[in-house]
N, C-alpha and C positions, 0 to 999 in steps of 0.2 A: 443562524447556524449556516456554515458553509458546507457545500456538498463535496465530500471526498469519498472515493470508491476504492475498495480493495477487491481481490478476487477470491470467491468462496466456492467450495465444492458443495454438492447436494447434501453430503453428510456433515457439513458444518466446518470442515477443515479450511484453513486460510492458506492461500498461496504464499510461499516464502522461498527465497533463494538461499540455499545452504552455502555458506562461505566457510572459510577455514575456522574462524573462532566465533562466528555469529550467524544470525539469520537476517536477511534483508527482505522486508515486506514492501513490495512496490505498491504505491498508491497513485490514484489518477484523479484529475480535477473534474471529470465528467464520466457518465456511463458510456457515452460515445467514444471517448478517448480510450477507455478500458477495453472496449470491444475492438477498436482499431489495433491496439497493441496485441491483444489476444490473437488476432488473425495472423500475426507475424511470428508467434511463439507457440509451436505445437504442444509444448508442455503445459500450456494454460487451457487447452481445449475442454478439459473436464470442469473448468471453473467458470463462473459467471460473475459479472460485476455485482457487488453488494455495497450498499451505503454503509459507511463507517459512522457510527454515532458514539457517544461517550460510553455506552454499555459494551458495544462490540469492540471498541478501542481497548478496553481492559482485557477482553478475551484474546484479541490478536497479539497483544503485548506479552502473552504468556504461552508462546508457541512451544517452548522447550525450557525446562528448568536449568539445563546445563549450559546453554548458549544464550548470549545476549541477543536481543532483538532490537533492530533499529528500523525506522521507516524511511522510505525512499520515494519522494515525490517525483515521478517520472516526467521528464521534459517532454512537452507535446511533440517535439520533432524527433523523438527517439523511439522507433518501433522495437528496438532490441533491449530497452530498459537500462542501457549503460549510462546515459546522460540523465542527470536529475539533481536533486538536492536532498541531502541527508537531513532528516528531521529528528530532533530530540523528542522524547515523550511530551515534555512540557510545551514545545512548539506546536505539536499536533493537537494537543488539548486546547491551546489558544485558537487554532484554526477552526476546530470543531465548534468553538463557542462564537465564531464569527469575526475574529480578529484578522487583520490583513497580514499576509506573509511578506516580509521584507527580504529581498534577495540582494546579495552583494554583486 
């Protein structure tokens, strides 16, 4: 299983960026990377890195019934979370099972 981290608050809420029609859930390849990005984004200070597994993946995917949720694997060089790769739910499921990510 590959390690992927999201940001979670103590009450169990997951950090998601509200966009016009959907939510973008930023994901990070390591705990260290998540903490580095958190340091540059004050809106994340109440959140801490949490390992995403298949059980939490389903929970995160249901942030809101009215808006679509998509996952955003943040580029390691982007402290503001603007650069990265959008992941479909199926792609994230494969990553969590240990498959390699193929980037274009």
